[in-house]
C-alpha positions as protocol buffer text, in pm:
chain_id: "A"
residue {
  index: 1
  type: MET
  ca { x: 7165 y: -4212 z: -15229 }
}
residue {
  index: 2
  type: THR
  ca { x: 6931 y: -4045 z: -14978 }
}
residue {
  index: 3
  type: GLN
  ca { x: 7000 y: -3913 z: -14632 }
}
residue {
  index: 4
  type: LYS
  ca { x: 6752 y: -3759 z: -14389 }
}
residue {
  index: 5
  type: ASN
  ca { x: 6758 y: -3635 z: -14032 }
}
residue {
  index: 6
  type: ASN
  ca { x: 6498 y: -3785 z: -13798 }
}
residue {
  index: 7
  type: HIS
  ca { x: 6348 y: -3466 z: -13662 }
}
residue {
  index: 8
  type: SER
  ca { x: 6066 y: -3400 z: -13909 }
}
residue {
  index: 9
  type: ASP
  ca { x: 5825 y: -3121 z: -13815 }
}
residue {
  index: 10
  type: GLN
  ca { x: 5498 y: -3213 z: -13983 }
}
residue {
  index: 11
  type: SER
  ca { x: 5371 y: -2856 z: -13947 }
}
residue {
  index: 12
  type: LYS
  ca { x: 5640 y: -2722 z: -14181 }
}
residue {
  index: 13
  type: PRO
  ca { x: 5603 y: -2745 z: -14561 }
}
residue {
  index: 14
  type: TRP
  ca { x: 5864 y: -2896 z: -14789 }
}
residue {
  index: 15
  type: ALA
  ca { x: 6049 y: -2741 z: -15082 }
}
residue {
  index: 16
  type: LEU
  ca { x: 6252 y: -2932 z: -15341 }
}
residue {
  index: 17
  type: VAL
  ca { x: 6547 y: -2766 z: -15515 }
}
residue {
  index: 18
  type: THR
  ca { x: 6746 y: -2927 z: -15796 }
}
residue {
  index: 19
  type: GLY
  ca { x: 7103 y: -2813 z: -15847 }
}
residue {
  index: 20
  type: ALA
  ca { x: 7100 y: -2737 z: -15475 }
}
residue {
  index: 21
  type: SER
  ca { x: 7471 y: -2787 z: -15411 }
}
residue {
  index: 22
  type: ALA
  ca { x: 7588 y: -2434 z: -15499 }
}
residue {
  index: 23
  type: GLY
  ca { x: 7504 y: -2097 z: -15653 }
}
residue {
  index: 24
  type: ILE
  ca { x: 7143 y: -1999 z: -15713 }
}
residue {
  index: 25
  type: GLY
  ca { x: 7017 y: -2341 z: -15600 }
}
residue {
  index: 26
  type: ALA
  ca { x: 7191 y: -2325 z: -15263 }
}
residue {
  index: 27
  type: GLU
  ca { x: 7069 y: -1969 z: -15215 }
}
residue {
  index: 28
  type: PHE
  ca { x: 6710 y: -2076 z: -15279 }
}
residue {
  index: 29
  type: CYS
  ca { x: 6759 y: -2335 z: -15004 }
}
residue {
  index: 30
  type: ARG
  ca { x: 6882 y: -2069 z: -14760 }
}
residue {
  index: 31
  type: GLN
  ca { x: 6601 y: -1824 z: -14828 }
}
residue {
  index: 32
  type: LEU
  ca { x: 6326 y: -2087 z: -14830 }
}
residue {
  index: 33
  type: ALA
  ca { x: 6461 y: -2231 z: -14505 }
}
residue {
  index: 34
  type: ALA
  ca { x: 6442 y: -1880 z: -14357 }
}
residue {
  index: 35
  type: GLN
  ca { x: 6074 y: -1879 z: -14455 }
}
residue {
  index: 36
  type: GLY
  ca { x: 6013 y: -2203 z: -14264 }
}
residue {
  index: 37
  type: TYR
  ca { x: 6046 y: -2465 z: -14535 }
}
residue {
  index: 38
  type: GLN
  ca { x: 6211 y: -2801 z: -14489 }
}
residue {
  index: 39
  type: LEU
  ca { x: 6432 y: -2885 z: -14786 }
}
residue {
  index: 40
  type: VAL
  ca { x: 6477 y: -3170 z: -15031 }
}
residue {
  index: 41
  type: LEU
  ca { x: 6824 y: -3112 z: -15178 }
}
residue {
  index: 42
  type: VAL
  ca { x: 6893 y: -3269 z: -15518 }
}
residue {
  index: 43
  type: ALA
  ca { x: 7224 y: -3267 z: -15706 }
}
residue {
  index: 44
  type: ARG
  ca { x: 7505 y: -3498 z: -15816 }
}
residue {
  index: 45
  type: ARG
  ca { x: 7756 y: -3407 z: -15542 }
}
residue {
  index: 46
  type: ALA
  ca { x: 7652 y: -3560 z: -15211 }
}
residue {
  index: 47
  type: ASP
  ca { x: 7932 y: -3394 z: -15015 }
}
residue {
  index: 48
  type: LYS
  ca { x: 7827 y: -3048 z: -15133 }
}
residue {
  index: 49
  type: LEU
  ca { x: 7463 y: -3124 z: -15051 }
}
residue {
  index: 50
  type: GLN
  ca { x: 7563 y: -3234 z: -14703 }
}
residue {
  index: 51
  type: GLY
  ca { x: 7743 y: -2904 z: -14655 }
}
residue {
  index: 52
  type: VAL
  ca { x: 7428 y: -2713 z: -14751 }
}
residue {
  index: 53
  type: ALA
  ca { x: 7215 y: -2934 z: -14524 }
}
residue {
  index: 54
  type: ASP
  ca { x: 7451 y: -2876 z: -14230 }
}
residue {
  index: 55
  type: GLU
  ca { x: 7439 y: -2500 z: -14291 }
}
residue {
  index: 56
  type: LEU
  ca { x: 7057 y: -2500 z: -14299 }
}
residue {
  index: 57
  type: GLN
  ca { x: 7039 y: -2706 z: -13981 }
}
residue {
  index: 58
  type: LYS
  ca { x: 7276 y: -2470 z: -13800 }
}
residue {
  index: 59
  type: SER
  ca { x: 7119 y: -2146 z: -13925 }
}
residue {
  index: 60
  type: HIS
  ca { x: 6750 y: -2233 z: -13926 }
}
residue {
  index: 61
  type: ALA
  ca { x: 6711 y: -2573 z: -13753 }
}
residue {
  index: 62
  type: THR
  ca { x: 6591 y: -2695 z: -14091 }
}
residue {
  index: 63
  type: GLU
  ca { x: 6553 y: -3061 z: -14174 }
}
residue {
  index: 64
  type: SER
  ca { x: 6686 y: -3165 z: -14514 }
}
residue {
  index: 65
  type: LEU
  ca { x: 6645 y: -3475 z: -14725 }
}
residue {
  index: 66
  type: ILE
  ca { x: 6949 y: -3527 z: -14946 }
}
residue {
  index: 67
  type: ILE
  ca { x: 6893 y: -3705 z: -15277 }
}
residue {
  index: 68
  type: GLN
  ca { x: 7202 y: -3764 z: -15485 }
}
residue {
  index: 69
  type: ALA
  ca { x: 7079 y: -3780 z: -15844 }
}
residue {
  index: 70
  type: ASP
  ca { x: 7208 y: -3719 z: -16194 }
}
residue {
  index: 71
  type: LEU
  ca { x: 6922 y: -3565 z: -16391 }
}
residue {
  index: 72
  type: SER
  ca { x: 7082 y: -3664 z: -16722 }
}
residue {
  index: 73
  type: LYS
  ca { x: 6970 y: -4020 z: -16637 }
}
residue {
  index: 74
  type: ARG
  ca { x: 6623 y: -4104 z: -16764 }
}
residue {
  index: 75
  type: ASP
  ca { x: 6513 y: -4271 z: -16439 }
}
residue {
  index: 76
  type: ALA
  ca { x: 6633 y: -3989 z: -16209 }
}
residue {
  index: 77
  type: CYS
  ca { x: 6297 y: -3812 z: -16168 }
}
residue {
  index: 78
  type: GLN
  ca { x: 6115 y: -4136 z: -16093 }
}
residue {
  index: 79
  type: THR
  ca { x: 6380 y: -4220 z: -15833 }
}
residue {
  index: 80
  type: ILE
  ca { x: 6332 y: -3880 z: -15669 }
}
residue {
  index: 81
  type: ILE
  ca { x: 5955 y: -3932 z: -15649 }
}
residue {
  index: 82
  type: GLU
  ca { x: 6001 y: -4277 z: -15496 }
}
residue {
  index: 83
  type: CYS
  ca { x: 6230 y: -4128 z: -15229 }
}
residue {
  index: 84
  type: LEU
  ca { x: 5964 y: -3867 z: -15147 }
}
residue {
  index: 85
  type: LYS
  ca { x: 5696 y: -4133 z: -15115 }
}
residue {
  index: 86
  type: GLN
  ca { x: 5914 y: -4343 z: -14884 }
}
residue {
  index: 87
  type: GLU
  ca { x: 5960 y: -4042 z: -14656 }
}
residue {
  index: 88
  type: ASN
  ca { x: 5594 y: -3934 z: -14686 }
}
residue {
  index: 89
  type: ILE
  ca { x: 5696 y: -3590 z: -14812 }
}
residue {
  index: 90
  type: ASN
  ca { x: 5461 y: -3365 z: -15009 }
}
residue {
  index: 91
  type: ILE
  ca { x: 5631 y: -3087 z: -15203 }
}
residue {
  index: 92
  type: GLU
  ca { x: 5478 y: -2741 z: -15186 }
}
residue {
  index: 93
  type: TYR
  ca { x: 5761 y: -2542 z: -15348 }
}
residue {
  index: 94
  type: LEU
  ca { x: 5954 y: -2675 z: -15649 }
}
residue {
  index: 95
  type: VAL
  ca { x: 6264 y: -2502 z: -15785 }
}
residue {
  index: 96
  type: ASN
  ca { x: 6389 y: -2652 z: -16112 }
}
residue {
  index: 97
  type: ASN
  ca { x: 6737 y: -2504 z: -16103 }
}
residue {
  index: 98
  type: ALA
  ca { x: 6976 y: -2777 z: -16223 }
}
residue {
  index: 99
  type: GLY
  ca { x: 7157 y: -2679 z: -16538 }
}
residue {
  index: 100
  type: TYR
  ca { x: 7484 y: -2604 z: -16710 }
}
residue {
  index: 101
  type: GLY
  ca { x: 7629 y: -2470 z: -17034 }
}
residue {
  index: 102
  type: LEU
  ca { x: 7771 y: -2668 z: -17323 }
}
residue {
  index: 103
  type: PRO
  ca { x: 8041 y: -2451 z: -17485 }
}
residue {
  index: 104
  type: GLY
  ca { x: 8124 y: -2458 z: -17853 }
}
residue {
  index: 105
  type: SER
  ca { x: 7945 y: -2472 z: -18185 }
}
residue {
  index: 106
  type: PHE
  ca { x: 7660 y: -2720 z: -18229 }
}
residue {
  index: 107
  type: HIS
  ca { x: 7851 y: -2962 z: -18453 }
}
residue {
  index: 108
  type: VAL
  ca { x: 8148 y: -2999 z: -18215 }
}
residue {
  index: 109
  type: PRO
  ca { x: 8020 y: -3201 z: -17914 }
}
residue {
  index: 110
  type: ASP
  ca { x: 7907 y: -3557 z: -17981 }
}
residue {
  index: 111
  type: TRP
  ca { x: 7534 y: -3629 z: -17973 }
}
residue {
  index: 112
  type: LYS
  ca { x: 7549 y: -3794 z: -17629 }
}
residue {
  index: 113
  type: GLU
  ca { x: 7654 y: -3460 z: -17479 }
}
residue {
  index: 114
  type: HIS
  ca { x: 7365 y: -3284 z: -17651 }
}
residue {
  index: 115
  type: ALA
  ca { x: 7120 y: -3554 z: -17547 }
}
residue {
  index: 116
  type: ASP
  ca { x: 7229 y: -3531 z: -17183 }
}
residue {
  index: 117
  type: PHE
  ca { x: 7199 y: -3152 z: -17199 }
}
residue {
  index: 118
  type: ILE
  ca { x: 6844 y: -3170 z: -17334 }
}
residue {
  index: 119
  type: GLN
  ca { x: 6755 y: -3427 z: -17068 }
}
residue {
  index: 120
  type: VAL
  ca { x: 6876 y: -3204 z: -16782 }
}
residue {
  index: 121
  type: MET
  ca { x: 6765 y: -2867 z: -16913 }
}
residue {
  index: 122
  type: MET
  ca { x: 6421 y: -2954 z: -17049 }
}
residue {
  index: 123
  type: THR
  ca { x: 6303 y: -3314 z: -17012 }
}
residue {
  index: 124
  type: ALA
  ca { x: 6382 y: -3349 z: -16641 }
}
residue {
  index: 125
  type: VAL
  ca { x: 6220 y: -3013 z: -16566 }
}
residue {
  index: 126
  type: CYS
  ca { x: 5900 y: -3119 z: -16742 }
}
residue {
  index: 127
  type: GLU
  ca { x: 5891 y: -3465 z: -16585 }
}
residue {
  index: 128
  type: LEU
  ca { x: 5955 y: -3353 z: -16229 }
}
residue {
  index: 129
  type: THR
  ca { x: 5694 y: -3080 z: -16267 }
}
residue {
  index: 130
  type: TRP
  ca { x: 5445 y: -3326 z: -16417 }
}
residue {
  index: 131
  type: ARG
  ca { x: 5496 y: -3568 z: -16128 }
}
residue {
  index: 132
  type: LEU
  ca { x: 5463 y: -3308 z: -15851 }
}
residue {
  index: 133
  type: LEU
  ca { x: 5199 y: -3076 z: -15996 }
}
residue {
  index: 134
  type: PRO
  ca { x: 4892 y: -3299 z: -15935 }
}
residue {
  index: 135
  type: GLY
  ca { x: 4960 y: -3303 z: -15560 }
}
residue {
  index: 136
  type: MET
  ca { x: 4990 y: -2924 z: -15552 }
}
residue {
  index: 137
  type: ARG
  ca { x: 4662 y: -2887 z: -15740 }
}
residue {
  index: 138
  type: GLU
  ca { x: 4487 y: -3133 z: -15510 }
}
residue {
  index: 139
  type: ARG
  ca { x: 4606 y: -2944 z: -15201 }
}
residue {
  index: 140
  type: GLY
  ca { x: 4518 y: -2609 z: -15361 }
}
residue {
  index: 141
  type: ARG
  ca { x: 4859 y: -2455 z: -15300 }
}
residue {
  index: 142
  type: GLY
  ca { x: 5197 y: -2472 z: -15472 }
}
residue {
  index: 143
  type: PHE
  ca { x: 5489 y: -2280 z: -15616 }
}
residue {
  index: 144
  type: ILE
  ca { x: 5701 y: -2374 z: -15918 }
}
residue {
  index: 145
  type: VAL
  ca { x: 6010 y: -2177 z: -16019 }
}
residue {
  index: 146
  type: ASN
  ca { x: 6181 y: -2277 z: -16342 }
}
residue {
  index: 147
  type: VAL
  ca { x: 6525 y: -2119 z: -16357 }
}
residue {
  index: 148
  type: ALA
  ca { x: 6561 y: -1995 z: -16713 }
}
residue {
  index: 149
  type: SER
  ca { x: 6782 y: -1706 z: -16825 }
}
residue {
  index: 150
  type: VAL
  ca { x: 6788 y: -1370 z: -16999 }
}
residue {
  index: 151
  type: ALA
  ca { x: 6949 y: -1575 z: -17277 }
}
residue {
  index: 152
  type: GLY
  ca { x: 6602 y: -1710 z: -17349 }
}
residue {
  index: 153
  type: LEU
  ca { x: 6466 y: -1358 z: -17407 }
}
residue {
  index: 154
  type: VAL
  ca { x: 6736 y: -1182 z: -17608 }
}
residue {
  index: 155
  type: THR
  ca { x: 6898 y: -1209 z: -17950 }
}
residue {
  index: 156
  type: PRO
  ca { x: 7091 y: -1537 z: -17983 }
}
residue {
  index: 157
  type: SER
  ca { x: 7461 y: -1554 z: -18054 }
}
residue {
  index: 158
  type: ALA
  ca { x: 7692 y: -1814 z: -18203 }
}
residue {
  index: 159
  type: GLY
  ca { x: 7813 y: -2077 z: -17957 }
}
residue {
  index: 160
  type: HIS
  ca { x: 7636 y: -2253 z: -17668 }
}
residue {
  index: 161
  type: THR
  ca { x: 7375 y: -2323 z: -17934 }
}
residue {
  index: 162
  type: LEU
  ca { x: 7121 y: -2510 z: -17723 }
}
residue {
  index: 163
  type: TYR
  ca { x: 7150 y: -2296 z: -17411 }
}
residue {
  index: 164
  type: GLY
  ca { x: 6934 y: -2001 z: -17516 }
}
residue {
  index: 165
  type: ALA
  ca { x: 6698 y: -2238 z: -17696 }
}
residue {
  index: 166
  type: SER
  ca { x: 6646 y: -2445 z: -17382 }
}
residue {
  index: 167
  type: LYS
  ca { x: 6583 y: -2134 z: -17174 }
}
residue {
  index: 168
  type: SER
  ca { x: 6329 y: -2004 z: -17427 }
}
residue {
  index: 169
  type: PHE
  ca { x: 6152 y: -2337 z: -17393 }
}
residue {
  index: 170
  type: LEU
  ca { x: 6141 y: -2303 z: -17013 }
}
residue {
  index: 171
  type: ILE
  ca { x: 5996 y: -1953 z: -17042 }
}
residue {
  index: 172
  type: LYS
  ca { x: 5712 y: -2057 z: -17272 }
}
residue {
  index: 173
  type: PHE
  ca { x: 5653 y: -2372 z: -17067 }
}
residue {
  index: 174
  type: SER
  ca { x: 5627 y: -2162 z: -16749 }
}
residue {
  index: 175
  type: GLU
  ca { x: 5395 y: -1905 z: -16906 }
}
residue {
  index: 176
  type: ALA
  ca { x: 5152 y: -2171 z: -17022 }
}
residue {
  index: 177
  type: LEU
  ca { x: 5177 y: -2361 z: -16693 }
}
residue {
  index: 178
  type: ALA
  ca { x: 5100 y: -2042 z: -16500 }
}
residue {
  index: 179
  type: LEU
  ca { x: 4782 y: -1986 z: -16702 }
}
residue {
  index: 180
  type: GLU
  ca { x: 4669 y: -2346 z: -16661 }
}
residue {
  index: 181
  type: ASN
  ca { x: 4713 y: -2356 z: -16284 }
}
residue {
  index: 182
  type: ALA
  ca { x: 4630 y: -2008 z: -16154 }
}
residue {
  index: 183
  type: GLU
  ca { x: 4277 y: -2103 z: -16051 }
}
residue {
  index: 184
  type: ALA
  ca { x: 4409 y: -2419 z: -15882 }
}
residue {
  index: 185
  type: GLY
  ca { x: 4624 y: -2213 z: -15641 }
}
residue {
  index: 186
  type: VAL
  ca { x: 4957 y: -2305 z: -15801 }
}
residue {
  index: 187
  type: LYS
  ca { x: 5189 y: -2015 z: -15885 }
}
residue {
  index: 188
  type: VAL
  ca { x: 5445 y: -2058 z: -16161 }
}
residue {
  index: 189
  type: CYS
  ca { x: 5725 y: -1839 z: -16293 }
}
residue {
  index: 190
  type: ALA
  ca { x: 6035 y: -1853 z: -16510 }
}
residue {
  index: 191
  type: LEU
  ca { x: 6329 y: -1686 z: -16339 }
}
residue {
  index: 192
  type: CYS
  ca { x: 6546 y: -1512 z: -16600 }
}
residue {
  index: 193
  type: PRO
  ca { x: 6870 y: -1385 z: -16445 }
}
residue {
  index: 194
  type: GLY
  ca { x: 7167 y: -1252 z: -16636 }
}
residue {
  index: 195
  type: PHE
  ca { x: 7528 y: -1323 z: -16542 }
}
residue {
  index: 196
  type: THR
  ca { x: 7525 y: -1431 z: -16177 }
}
residue {
  index: 197
  type: TYR
  ca { x: 7818 y: -1509 z: -15947 }
}
residue {
  index: 198
  type: SER
  ca { x: 7822 y: -1890 z: -15906 }
}
residue {
  index: 199
  type: GLU
  ca { x: 8014 y: -2203 z: -16005 }
}
residue {
  index: 200
  type: PHE
  ca { x: 7832 y: -2211 z: -16340 }
}
residue {
  index: 201
  type: HIS
  ca { x: 8117 y: -2067 z: -16545 }
}
residue {
  index: 202
  type: ASP
  ca { x: 8381 y: -2271 z: -16363 }
}
residue {
  index: 203
  type: VAL
  ca { x: 8197 y: -2592 z: -16453 }
}
residue {
  index: 204
  type: ASN
  ca { x: 8176 y: -2512 z: -16825 }
}
residue {
  index: 205
  type: GLY
  ca { x: 8532 y: -2374 z: -16842 }
}
residue {
  index: 206
  type: THR
  ca { x: 8448 y: -2014 z: -16934 }
}
residue {
  index: 207
  type: ARG
  ca { x: 8544 y: -1838 z: -16609 }
}
residue {
  index: 208
  type: GLU
  ca { x: 8850 y: -1659 z: -16754 }
}
residue {
  index: 209
  type: MET
  ca { x: 8650 y: -1531 z: -17051 }
}
residue {
  index: 210
  type: ILE
  ca { x: 8345 y: -1427 z: -16848 }
}
residue {
  index: 211
  type: SER
  ca { x: 8557 y: -1246 z: -16590 }
}
residue {
  index: 212
  type: LYS
  ca { x: 8640 y: -983 z: -16853 }
}
residue {
  index: 213
  type: LEU
  ca { x: 8279 y: -864 z: -16863 }
}
residue {
  index: 214
  type: PRO
  ca { x: 8206 y: -526 z: -16696 }
}
residue {
  index: 215
  type: SER
  ca { x: 8109 y: -545 z: -16330 }
}
residue {
  index: 216
  type: TYR
  ca { x: 7769 y: -383 z: -16384 }
}
residue {
  index: 217
  type: LEU
  ca { x: 7651 y: -693 z: -16571 }
}
residue {
  index: 218
  type: TRP
  ca { x: 7700 y: -919 z: -16269 }
}
residue {
  index: 219
  type: LEU
  ca { x: 7423 y: -1010 z: -16028 }
}
residue {
  index: 220
  type: ASP
  ca { x: 7449 y: -1156 z: -15678 }
}
residue {
  index: 221
  type: SER
  ca { x: 7263 y: -1482 z: -15621 }
}
residue {
  index: 222
  type: LYS
  ca { x: 7116 y: -1345 z: -15297 }
}
residue {
  index: 223
  type: ASP
  ca { x: 6947 y: -1062 z: -15485 }
}
residue {
  index: 224
  type: VAL
  ca { x: 6835 y: -1290 z: -15768 }
}
residue {
  index: 225
  type: VAL
  ca { x: 6665 y: -1531 z: -15529 }
}
residue {
  index: 226
  type: ALA
  ca { x: 6522 y: -1257 z: -15307 }
}
residue {
  index: 227
  type: ASP
  ca { x: 6357 y: -1095 z: -15610 }
}
residue {
  index: 228
  type: THR
  ca { x: 6206 y: -1428 z: -15708 }
}
residue {
  index: 229
  type: VAL
  ca { x: 6083 y: -1531 z: -15365 }
}
residue {
  index: 230
  type: SER
  ca { x: 5927 y: -1188 z: -15323 }
}
residue {
  index: 231
  type: ALA
  ca { x: 5761 y: -1208 z: -15666 }
}
residue {
  index: 232
  type: MET
  ca { x: 5619 y: -1552 z: -15587 }
}
residue {
  index: 233
  type: SER
  ca { x: 5463 y: -1422 z: -15265 }
}
residue {
  index: 234
  type: ALA
  ca { x: 5258 y: -1161 z: -15453 }
}
residue {
  index: 235
  type: LYS
  ca { x: 4887 y: -1216 z: -15496 }
}
residue {
  index: 236
  type: GLU
  ca { x: 4927 y: -1219 z: -15873 }
}
residue {
  index: 237
  type: VAL
  ca { x: 5258 y: -1359 z: -15993 }
}
residue {
  index: 238
  type: LYS
  ca { x: 5418 y: -1244 z: -16317 }
}
residue {
  index: 239
  type: PRO
  ca { x: 5512 y: -1556 z: -16515 }
}
residue {
  index: 240
  type: VAL
  ca { x: 5855 y: -1411 z: -16605 }
}
residue {
  index: 241
  type: VAL
  ca { x: 6085 y: -1261 z: -16340 }
}
residue {
  index: 242
  type: ILE
  ca { x: 6389 y: -1061 z: -16459 }
}
residue {
  index: 243
  type: PRO
  ca { x: 6618 y: -956 z: -16171 }
}
residue {
  index: 244
  type: GLY
  ca { x: 6824 y: -639 z: -16204 }
}
residue {
  index: 245
  type: ARG
  ca { x: 6746 y: -310 z: -16372 }
}
residue {
  index: 246
  type: GLN
  ca { x: 7027 y: -359 z: -16620 }
}
residue {
  index: 247
  type: TYR
  ca { x: 6873 y: -680 z: -16749 }
}
residue {
  index: 248
  type: LYS
  ca { x: 6523 y: -535 z: -16760 }
}
residue {
  index: 249
  type: ALA
  ca { x: 6673 y: -264 z: -16982 }
}
residue {
  index: 250
  type: ILE
  ca { x: 6851 y: -518 z: -17202 }
}
residue {
  index: 251
  type: VAL
  ca { x: 6532 y: -718 z: -17253 }
}
residue {
  index: 252
  type: PHE
  ca { x: 6339 y: -397 z: -17328 }
}
residue {
  index: 253
  type: ALA
  ca { x: 6600 y: -300 z: -17590 }
}
residue {
  index: 254
  type: ASN
  ca { x: 6586 y: -643 z: -17750 }
}
residue {
  index: 255
  type: ARG
  ca { x: 6210 y: -618 z: -17776 }
}
residue {
  index: 256
  type: HIS
  ca { x: 6187 y: -264 z: -17909 }
}
residue {
  index: 257
  type: LEU
  ca { x: 6523 y: -211 z: -18082 }
}
residue {
  index: 258
  type: PRO
  ca { x: 6603 y: -555 z: -18226 }
}
residue {
  index: 259
  type: TRP
  ca { x: 6846 y: -418 z: -18486 }
}
residue {
  index: 260
  type: LEU
  ca { x: 7059 y: -260 z: -18213 }
}
residue {
  index: 261
  type: ALA
  ca { x: 7042 y: -571 z: -17996 }
}
residue {
  index: 262
  type: ALA
  ca { x: 7155 y: -791 z: -18286 }
}
residue {
  index: 263
  type: PHE
  ca { x: 7450 y: -558 z: -18359 }
}
residue {
  index: 264
  type: LEU
  ca { x: 7565 y: -544 z: -17996 }
}
residue {
  index: 265
  type: THR
  ca { x: 7526 y: -917 z: -17945 }
}
residue {
  index: 266
  type: LYS
  ca { x: 7732 y: -1000 z: -18253 }
}
residue {
  index: 267
  type: ARG
  ca { x: 8002 y: -752 z: -18151 }
}
residue {
  index: 268
  type: ASN
  ca { x: 8029 y: -868 z: -17789 }
}
residue {
  index: 269
  type: ALA
  ca { x: 7955 y: -1242 z: -17812 }
}
residue {
  index: 270
  type: LYS
  ca { x: 8326 y: -1324 z: -17810 }
}
residue {
  index: 271
  type: HIS
  ca { x: 8333 y: -1217 z: -17443 }
}
residue {
  index: 272
  type: PHE
  ca { x: 8075 y: -1471 z: -17327 }
}
residue {
  index: 273
  type: ARG
  ca { x: 8036 y: -1744 z: -17591 }
}
residue {
  index: 274
  type: VAL
  ca { x: 8276 y: -2016 z: -17706 }
}
residue {
  index: 275
  type: THR
  ca { x: 8233 y: -2114 z: -18072 }
}
residue {
  index: 276
  type: ASP
  ca { x: 8527 y: -2349 z: -18132 }
}
């Protein structure tokens, strides 16, 4: 399903955000709209997307194209591209944000759940990027943010087995993509936040467990997105963006004191990972 207002301003560029219905995705929409972008909002929940679109229209007079899509479906990215072509929309700013966690040990969920997870977290990111990147290169300007996680940079723990692995993939994918496209005018980064206030932990059923974590570990989505948007506006973009001093310190410790990081992760994993 697509829905679009009929007040397109051809002088304004377009940004596309997946997982745009809440949390970090919705905040990217707000801050990009404030910068003058029109928005393509992609997620499964059309009612939530409409709420974001109405907010952007009221706050910034921003036009939005709503595309209801389930990125676990193999044809979802092609459908999104066809919708863009029908509306004659060229994407300048792509935010691959859609994602979720799959609690439990690897052997517990059935393979369909794992396959859908891989499709959303990795395959859809690569396909949507592959389909939109040539246009950015041709126009000599573009921005790609792949929302990864600190989990892709630190010592793994038991439970949520594919989550950290998928985020590590996004980080390496983004680093290589940044090198390949720098001279073409396309800036790429992997955003690696830590625990961030959003619906993420409600969706995967870990809210009660996660709420026991100390407050200093929590980030606000406004700050996470502001750090990223600011980093992407720099002349030279770092391919990995880590919001929050506490998480910069954690990543530093993992890199230089791996024995300590492994000990602390094993001791504290019960507070943020489900293994049953």
